[in-house]
N, CA, C and O atoms as CSV, one atom per row, in Angstrom:
chain,resi,resn,atom,element,x,y,z
A,1,MET,N,N,0.848,-1.177,0.000
A,1,MET,CA,C,0.000,0.000,0.000
A,1,MET,C,C,0.887,1.230,0.000
A,1,MET,O,O,1.911,1.278,0.682
A,2,SER,N,N,0.494,2.183,-0.744
A,2,SER,CA,C,1.249,3.426,-0.829
A,2,SER,C,C,1.031,4.263,0.435
A,2,SER,O,O,-0.060,4.281,1.006
A,3,ASN,N,N,2.066,4.935,0.844
A,3,ASN,CA,C,1.969,5.791,2.018
A,3,ASN,C,C,1.454,7.186,1.677
A,3,ASN,O,O,1.513,8.092,2.508
A,4,ILE,N,N,0.954,7.357,0.464
A,4,ILE,CA,C,0.448,8.662,0.059
A,4,ILE,C,C,-0.780,9.072,0.871
A,4,ILE,O,O,-1.061,10.263,1.005
A,5,LEU,N,N,-1.513,8.096,1.414
A,5,LEU,CA,C,-2.698,8.406,2.203
A,5,LEU,C,C,-2.359,8.884,3.611
A,5,LEU,O,O,-3.198,9.465,4.299
A,6,ILE,N,N,-1.129,8.637,4.029
A,6,ILE,CA,C,-0.710,9.026,5.378
A,6,ILE,C,C,-0.127,10.427,5.317
A,6,ILE,O,O,0.850,10.661,4.606
A,7,PRO,N,N,-0.716,11.366,6.056
A,7,PRO,CA,C,-0.216,12.733,6.017
A,7,PRO,C,C,1.154,12.861,6.687
A,7,PRO,O,O,1.485,12.106,7.601
A,8,ASP,N,N,1.925,13.811,6.225
A,8,ASP,CA,C,3.234,14.102,6.805
A,8,ASP,C,C,3.043,15.240,7.806
A,8,ASP,O,O,2.817,16.378,7.396
A,9,PRO,N,N,3.129,14.963,9.105
A,9,PRO,CA,C,2.846,16.002,10.106
A,9,PRO,C,C,3.822,17.175,10.083
A,9,PRO,O,O,3.530,18.226,10.653
A,10,LEU,N,N,4.971,17.013,9.437
A,10,LEU,CA,C,5.942,18.105,9.362
A,10,LEU,C,C,5.754,18.980,8.129
A,10,LEU,O,O,6.375,20.037,8.020
A,11,ALA,N,N,4.914,18.554,7.212
A,11,ALA,CA,C,4.742,19.282,5.956
A,11,ALA,C,C,3.894,20.538,6.105
A,11,ALA,O,O,4.204,21.570,5.509
A,12,SER,N,N,2.825,20.461,6.896
A,12,SER,CA,C,1.942,21.630,7.046
A,12,SER,C,C,1.087,21.457,8.296
A,12,SER,O,O,0.991,20.370,8.866
A,13,ASP,N,N,0.473,22.561,8.702
A,13,ASP,CA,C,-0.425,22.510,9.857
A,13,ASP,C,C,-1.627,21.612,9.570
A,13,ASP,O,O,-2.086,20.868,10.437
A,14,GLN,N,N,-2.123,21.696,8.342
A,14,GLN,CA,C,-3.289,20.886,7.968
A,14,GLN,C,C,-2.957,19.390,8.043
A,14,GLN,O,O,-3.756,18.606,8.556
A,15,GLN,N,N,-1.803,18.996,7.542
A,15,GLN,CA,C,-1.423,17.583,7.598
A,15,GLN,C,C,-1.126,17.149,9.033
A,15,GLN,O,O,-1.387,16.002,9.397
A,16,TYR,N,N,-0.586,18.049,9.846
A,16,TYR,CA,C,-0.350,17.749,11.259
A,16,TYR,C,C,-1.671,17.439,11.955
A,16,TYR,O,O,-1.788,16.457,12.688
A,17,GLU,N,N,-2.675,18.305,11.712
A,17,GLU,CA,C,-3.989,18.103,12.328
A,17,GLU,C,C,-4.626,16.799,11.855
A,17,GLU,O,O,-5.249,16.088,12.643
A,18,ARG,N,N,-4.471,16.491,10.591
A,18,ARG,CA,C,-5.031,15.248,10.060
A,18,ARG,C,C,-4.303,14.033,10.638
A,18,ARG,O,O,-4.945,13.046,11.000
A,19,PHE,N,N,-2.970,14.092,10.729
A,19,PHE,CA,C,-2.198,12.967,11.240
A,19,PHE,C,C,-2.593,12.622,12.673
A,19,PHE,O,O,-2.691,11.449,13.034
A,20,TYR,N,N,-2.818,13.652,13.484
A,20,TYR,CA,C,-3.193,13.435,14.887
A,20,TYR,C,C,-4.707,13.490,15.107
A,20,TYR,O,O,-5.162,13.544,16.249
A,21,HIS,N,N,-5.478,13.478,14.042
A,21,HIS,CA,C,-6.946,13.421,14.063
A,21,HIS,C,C,-7.572,14.652,14.731
A,21,HIS,O,O,-8.687,14.579,15.248
A,22,LEU,N,N,-6.870,15.755,14.719
A,22,LEU,CA,C,-7.402,16.980,15.311
A,22,LEU,C,C,-8.388,17.675,14.380
A,22,LEU,O,O,-9.075,18.609,14.792
A,23,ASP,N,N,-8.462,17.231,13.144
A,23,ASP,CA,C,-9.344,17.837,12.158
A,23,ASP,C,C,-10.766,17.287,12.208
A,23,ASP,O,O,-11.658,17.836,11.561
A,24,LEU,N,N,-10.989,16.230,12.953
A,24,LEU,CA,C,-12.300,15.566,12.932
A,24,LEU,C,C,-13.465,16.448,13.371
A,24,LEU,O,O,-14.511,16.408,12.722
A,25,PRO,N,N,-13.345,17.247,14.441
A,25,PRO,CA,C,-14.491,18.071,14.826
A,25,PRO,C,C,-14.899,19.103,13.768
A,25,PRO,O,O,-16.056,19.522,13.726
A,26,GLU,N,N,-13.958,19.512,12.918
A,26,GLU,CA,C,-14.272,20.512,11.894
A,26,GLU,C,C,-14.812,19.912,10.604
A,26,GLU,O,O,-15.299,20.644,9.743
A,27,LEU,N,N,-14.735,18.588,10.455
A,27,LEU,CA,C,-15.238,17.959,9.235
A,27,LEU,C,C,-16.762,18.032,9.188
A,27,LEU,O,O,-17.438,17.869,10.203
A,28,GLU,N,N,-17.279,18.276,8.009
A,28,GLU,CA,C,-18.727,18.204,7.795
A,28,GLU,C,C,-19.143,16.736,7.884
A,28,GLU,O,O,-18.314,15.844,7.706
A,29,ASP,N,N,-20.399,16.488,8.153
A,29,ASP,CA,C,-20.890,15.116,8.268
A,29,ASP,C,C,-20.623,14.310,6.993
A,29,ASP,O,O,-20.234,13.144,7.062
A,30,THR,N,N,-20.833,14.935,5.833
A,30,THR,CA,C,-20.612,14.216,4.578
A,30,THR,C,C,-19.132,13.921,4.366
A,30,THR,O,O,-18.785,12.857,3.853
A,31,GLU,N,N,-18.256,14.843,4.750
A,31,GLU,CA,C,-16.823,14.590,4.632
A,31,GLU,C,C,-16.403,13.433,5.539
A,31,GLU,O,O,-15.584,12.594,5.163
A,32,LEU,N,N,-16.971,13.410,6.717
A,32,LEU,CA,C,-16.664,12.357,7.685
A,32,LEU,C,C,-17.074,10.987,7.151
A,32,LEU,O,O,-16.281,10.045,7.171
A,33,THR,N,N,-18.294,10.878,6.681
A,33,THR,CA,C,-18.769,9.585,6.176
A,33,THR,C,C,-18.061,9.197,4.878
A,33,THR,O,O,-17.759,8.022,4.668
A,34,ASP,N,N,-17.795,10.170,4.007
A,34,ASP,CA,C,-17.091,9.866,2.761
A,34,ASP,C,C,-15.705,9.291,3.043
A,34,ASP,O,O,-15.307,8.289,2.448
A,35,GLU,N,N,-14.981,9.928,3.948
A,35,GLU,CA,C,-13.642,9.443,4.268
A,35,GLU,C,C,-13.704,8.076,4.938
A,35,GLU,O,O,-12.902,7.195,4.627
A,36,LEU,N,N,-14.634,7.898,5.840
A,36,LEU,CA,C,-14.773,6.617,6.530
A,36,LEU,C,C,-15.037,5.488,5.544
A,36,LEU,O,O,-14.371,4.454,5.591
A,37,TYR,N,N,-15.998,5.678,4.656
A,37,TYR,CA,C,-16.349,4.626,3.714
A,37,TYR,C,C,-15.288,4.435,2.636
A,37,TYR,O,O,-15.203,3.358,2.046
A,38,ALA,N,N,-14.483,5.450,2.371
A,38,ALA,CA,C,-13.389,5.298,1.406
A,38,ALA,C,C,-12.213,4.530,2.015
A,38,ALA,O,O,-11.523,3.793,1.310
A,39,LEU,N,N,-11.985,4.698,3.317
A,39,LEU,CA,C,-10.830,4.054,3.950
A,39,LEU,C,C,-11.089,2.628,4.398
A,39,LEU,O,O,-10.162,1.819,4.419
A,40,ARG,N,N,-12.312,2.299,4.754
A,40,ARG,CA,C,-12.598,0.953,5.275
A,40,ARG,C,C,-12.114,-0.168,4.367
A,40,ARG,O,O,-11.484,-1.104,4.859
A,41,PRO,N,N,-12.382,-0.118,3.055
A,41,PRO,CA,C,-11.917,-1.229,2.198
A,41,PRO,C,C,-10.394,-1.345,2.127
A,41,PRO,O,O,-9.877,-2.405,1.772
A,42,LEU,N,N,-9.679,-0.294,2.452
A,42,LEU,CA,C,-8.222,-0.308,2.359
A,42,LEU,C,C,-7.554,-0.981,3.553
A,42,LEU,O,O,-6.338,-1.171,3.550
A,43,LEU,N,N,-8.330,-1.346,4.575
A,43,LEU,CA,C,-7.767,-1.910,5.794
A,43,LEU,C,C,-7.371,-3.376,5.664
A,43,LEU,O,O,-6.608,-3.885,6.485
A,44,TRP,N,N,-7.876,-4.052,4.653
A,44,TRP,CA,C,-7.590,-5.480,4.509
A,44,TRP,C,C,-6.093,-5.700,4.377
A,44,TRP,O,O,-5.438,-5.093,3.529
A,45,GLY,N,N,-5.561,-6.564,5.214
A,45,GLY,CA,C,-4.160,-6.942,5.136
A,45,GLY,C,C,-3.189,-5.978,5.780
A,45,GLY,O,O,-1.978,-6.183,5.696
A,46,LEU,N,N,-3.678,-4.943,6.415
A,46,LEU,CA,C,-2.777,-3.988,7.058
A,46,LEU,C,C,-2.466,-4.418,8.484
A,46,LEU,O,O,-3.281,-5.073,9.134
A,47,ASP,N,N,-1.300,-4.054,8.963
A,47,ASP,CA,C,-0.942,-4.317,10.353
A,47,ASP,C,C,-1.872,-3.557,11.284
A,47,ASP,O,O,-2.460,-2.543,10.907
A,48,SER,N,N,-1.995,-4.062,12.507
A,48,SER,CA,C,-2.910,-3.438,13.461
A,48,SER,C,C,-2.438,-2.058,13.909
A,48,SER,O,O,-3.247,-1.258,14.381
A,49,ASP,N,N,-1.160,-1.766,13.773
A,49,ASP,CA,C,-0.656,-0.458,14.203
A,49,ASP,C,C,-0.524,0.526,13.040
A,49,ASP,O,O,0.080,1.587,13.198
A,50,TYR,N,N,-1.067,0.196,11.904
A,50,TYR,CA,C,-0.987,1.065,10.736
A,50,TYR,C,C,-1.850,2.307,10.956
A,50,TYR,O,O,-2.914,2.218,11.568
A,51,TRP,N,N,-1.409,3.446,10.470
A,51,TRP,CA,C,-2.085,4.714,10.716
A,51,TRP,C,C,-3.534,4.713,10.219
A,51,TRP,O,O,-4.410,5.272,10.878
A,52,LEU,N,N,-3.794,4.094,9.070
A,52,LEU,CA,C,-5.165,4.102,8.533
A,52,LEU,C,C,-6.150,3.431,9.478
A,52,LEU,O,O,-7.308,3.841,9.558
A,53,ARG,N,N,-5.708,2.410,10.192
A,53,ARG,CA,C,-6.592,1.755,11.170
A,53,ARG,C,C,-6.977,2.719,12.283
A,53,ARG,O,O,-8.137,2.774,12.690
A,54,SER,N,N,-6.013,3.470,12.769
A,54,SER,CA,C,-6.338,4.436,13.835
A,54,SER,C,C,-7.225,5.543,13.291
A,54,SER,O,O,-8.090,6.047,14.007
A,55,ARG,N,N,-7.026,5.930,12.038
A,55,ARG,CA,C,-7.866,6.969,11.432
A,55,ARG,C,C,-9.318,6.493,11.349
A,55,ARG,O,O,-10.243,7.238,11.674
A,56,VAL,N,N,-9.507,5.254,10.914
A,56,VAL,CA,C,-10.867,4.710,10.801
A,56,VAL,C,C,-11.515,4.621,12.182
A,56,VAL,O,O,-12.693,4.945,12.331
A,57,LYS,N,N,-10.771,4.191,13.180
A,57,LYS,CA,C,-11.321,4.130,14.540
A,57,LYS,C,C,-11.737,5.507,15.027
A,57,LYS,O,O,-12.792,5.659,15.644
A,58,MET,N,N,-10.917,6.503,14.754
A,58,MET,CA,C,-11.244,7.865,15.189
A,58,MET,C,C,-12.437,8.422,14.412
A,58,MET,O,O,-13.269,9.127,14.984
A,59,LEU,N,N,-12.531,8.114,13.124
A,59,LEU,CA,C,-13.689,8.545,12.333
A,59,LEU,C,C,-14.968,7.904,12.869
A,59,LEU,O,O,-15.994,8.573,12.991
A,60,GLU,N,N,-14.909,6.614,13.186
A,60,GLU,CA,C,-16.080,5.926,13.736
A,60,GLU,C,C,-16.469,6.515,15.092
A,60,GLU,O,O,-17.653,6.687,15.380
A,61,ALA,N,N,-15.474,6.822,15.920
A,61,ALA,CA,C,-15.762,7.408,17.232
A,61,ALA,C,C,-16.409,8.785,17.086
A,61,ALA,O,O,-17.339,9.115,17.821
A,62,GLU,N,N,-15.924,9.582,16.149
A,62,GLU,CA,C,-16.507,10.913,15.914
A,62,GLU,C,C,-17.943,10.790,15.411
A,62,GLU,O,O,-18.817,11.561,15.808
A,63,MET,N,N,-18.178,9.817,14.538
A,63,MET,CA,C,-19.533,9.623,14.017
A,63,MET,C,C,-20.487,9.215,15.134
A,63,MET,O,O,-21.609,9.718,15.198
A,64,MET,N,N,-20.063,8.315,16.014
A,64,MET,CA,C,-20.909,7.892,17.136
A,64,MET,C,C,-21.160,9.058,18.093
A,64,MET,O,O,-22.263,9.204,18.620
A,65,LYS,N,N,-20.152,9.874,18.315
A,65,LYS,CA,C,-20.306,11.044,19.187
A,65,LYS,C,C,-21.351,11.998,18.627
A,65,LYS,O,O,-22.177,12.528,19.371
A,66,ARG,N,N,-21.316,12.214,17.337
A,66,ARG,CA,C,-22.305,13.113,16.707
A,66,ARG,C,C,-23.704,12.524,16.783
A,66,ARG,O,O,-24.668,13.253,17.017
A,67,LYS,N,N,-23.827,11.225,16.590
A,67,LYS,CA,C,-25.148,10.588,16.683
A,67,LYS,C,C,-25.708,10.700,18.092
A,67,LYS,O,O,-26.898,10.962,18.268
A,68,ARG,N,N,-24.852,10.502,19.107
A,68,ARG,CA,C,-25.308,10.652,20.499
A,68,ARG,C,C,-25.753,12.080,20.772
A,68,ARG,O,O,-26.767,12.294,21.437
A,69,ASN,N,N,-25.008,13.061,20.267
A,69,ASN,CA,C,-25.378,14.456,20.476
A,69,ASN,C,C,-26.719,14.786,19.833
A,69,ASN,O,O,-27.508,15.546,20.393
A,70,ILE,N,N,-26.977,14.220,18.666
A,70,ILE,CA,C,-28.255,14.454,17.990
A,70,ILE,C,C,-29.388,13.850,18.809
A,70,ILE,O,O,-30.443,14.466,18.958
A,71,ARG,N,N,-29.176,12.640,19.343
A,71,ARG,CA,C,-30.212,12.001,20.167
A,71,ARG,C,C,-30.487,12.811,21.420
A,71,ARG,O,O,-31.640,13.000,21.808
A,72,ARG,N,N,-29.420,13.289,22.054
A,72,ARG,CA,C,-29.604,14.087,23.273
A,72,ARG,C,C,-30.371,15.363,22.982
A,72,ARG,O,O,-31.251,15.754,23.749
A,73,GLU,N,N,-30.036,16.016,21.868
A,73,GLU,CA,C,-30.729,17.260,21.517
A,73,GLU,C,C,-32.201,17.002,21.241
A,73,GLU,O,O,-33.055,17.805,21.617
A,74,SER,N,N,-32.501,15.892,20.591
A,74,SER,CA,C,-33.904,15.615,20.286
A,74,SER,C,C,-34.677,15.247,21.553
A,74,SER,O,O,-35.869,15.537,21.655
A,75,ARG,N,N,-34.014,14.617,22.513
A,75,ARG,CA,C,-34.680,14.286,23.778
A,75,ARG,C,C,-34.874,15.520,24.651
A,75,ARG,O,O,-35.833,15.598,25.418
A,76,ALA,N,N,-33.972,16.473,24.534
A,76,ALA,CA,C,-34.020,17.664,25.378
A,76,ALA,C,C,-35.159,18.601,24.983
A,76,ALA,O,O,-35.594,19.426,25.787
A,77,GLN,N,N,-35.634,18.479,23.766
A,77,GLN,CA,C,-36.724,19.346,23.330
A,77,GLN,C,C,-38.017,18.915,24.019
A,77,GLN,O,O,-38.330,17.725,24.076
A,78,PRO,N,N,-38.764,19.886,24.539
A,78,PRO,CA,C,-40.020,19.522,25.201
A,78,PRO,C,C,-41.046,19.011,24.188
A,78,PRO,O,O,-41.105,19.462,23.045
A,79,LYS,N,N,-41.836,18.071,24.645
A,79,LYS,CA,C,-42.885,17.542,23.773
A,79,LYS,C,C,-43.988,18.588,23.646
A,79,LYS,O,O,-44.312,19.261,24.625
A,80,PRO,N,N,-44.560,18.733,22.472
A,80,PRO,CA,C,-45.618,19.715,22.297
A,80,PRO,C,C,-46.865,19.319,23.091
A,80,PRO,O,O,-47.209,18.142,23.199
A,81,LYS,N,N,-47.519,20.322,23.635
A,81,LYS,CA,C,-48.746,20.072,24.386
A,81,LYS,C,C,-49.899,19.920,23.425
A,81,LYS,O,O,-49.994,20.635,22.428
A,82,LEU,N,N,-50.757,18.999,23.727
A,82,LEU,CA,C,-51.935,18.809,22.896
A,82,LEU,C,C,-52.934,19.919,23.180
A,82,LEU,O,O,-53.018,20.433,24.296
A,83,ALA,N,N,-53.669,20.269,22.176
A,83,ALA,CA,C,-54.679,21.311,22.325
A,83,ALA,C,C,-55.790,20.820,23.264
A,83,ALA,O,O,-56.265,19.689,23.160
A,84,GLU,N,N,-56.176,21.688,24.161
A,84,GLU,CA,C,-57.214,21.311,25.106
A,84,GLU,C,C,-58.577,21.798,24.602
A,84,GLU,O,O,-58.684,22.854,23.979
A,85,GLY,N,N,-59.586,21.023,24.878
A,85,GLY,CA,C,-60.935,21.422,24.519
A,85,GLY,C,C,-61.305,21.099,23.098
A,85,GLY,O,O,-62.417,21.413,22.674
A,86,VAL,N,N,-60.447,20.505,22.368
A,86,VAL,CA,C,-60.760,20.177,20.974
A,86,VAL,C,C,-61.148,18.710,20.917
A,86,VAL,O,O,-60.414,17.837,21.380
A,87,THR,N,N,-62.300,18.460,20.348
A,87,THR,CA,C,-62.726,17.073,20.187
A,87,THR,C,C,-62.920,16.787,18.703
A,87,THR,O,O,-63.342,17.645,17.927
A,88,LEU,N,N,-62.613,15.608,18.357
A,88,LEU,CA,C,-62.782,15.222,16.941
A,88,LEU,C,C,-63.931,14.312,16.791
A,88,LEU,O,O,-64.235,13.878,15.680
């Protein structure tokens, strides 16, 4: 596998953030899912300590965190009150 997918943390601030997964909170939801689904097939045959494996784990963790936040926000909203005195 080519190492072109692995960012060089010394090359730029952007690659540093990507290498250490600091860019995940700023990714849009579509960017997050696109990258996750693009990297998953590339994991076959890679060592367990390979950078792409840690990237996929961090992407999955970020996705789960966002899903939990959405659930919490939807639960925190008060339920609408039904109209009183109206009969059907």
